N, C-alpha and C positions, 0 to 999 in steps of 0.2 A: 522545491523542486520544480524545473521547465516542465511546464503542460507538453511540452514538444517530444518530452521523453516516454509517457504514457504510453503511447505504443509499441515501444520497445520492451516494454516490461512483458512477461508471463509468467504465469505460476509456475511457482520451483519444483511442485508435485508433480503434476501429470502435463505440464509444459505448453498449455494452453492459452488462447491470449485472456485478457482479463479487460471486464467493463467495471468501468467507473460510476460511482454516485455520489455525493450529499458532497462535492466538491466546493471547498473555502479556499477561492483562490482570488488573486489580485494580478491583474493584469495577464501574465506570463508565465506568473509564478503559482502554485498551487501547494496550499500551507496542508491542506487535511483532505481526507478522502476514503471512500471505503472502497476497498476491489472485490471482484469476485469472478471466477473463471467458470465456465459451461458445468463441468462439473460439480460445481457449489464449496470449492475451497473460499476463505475470505481471507481479505488481507489489509491494510492500511495503511497511509502516508498521513506519516503525524510531524507536525514543526517542520513541514517542507522533505522528508524523510521516508524513504518507500522501504517500511516494515515486511518481508516475504518470508518471516519466520512462519514453517508450518505450526499447527495448531497441536499443543505441549509440549512444544521445546521453551524453555524457559528465555526472556528475555531482560538481561542484565539491565540492560540502556532502559528499559521504560521500570525496570523495579529502581534505580537509580535516582528517578525524577515523582517518586509514589503514585503511579499507575498502576 
């Protein structure tokens, strides 16, 4: 995922901005990171893809890769 896209992402639950930490990046590409909104909802970037599923929602993509 391009790092320039991070400011465009927002929490899908409460529509607040996300703060990103623990980024694994190379150049302008982010491969992994942890995101958190002001309310405390958490999300991830995995393998360069933002996973913005609310907690409790089944993630079939991750299930297919044994996560």
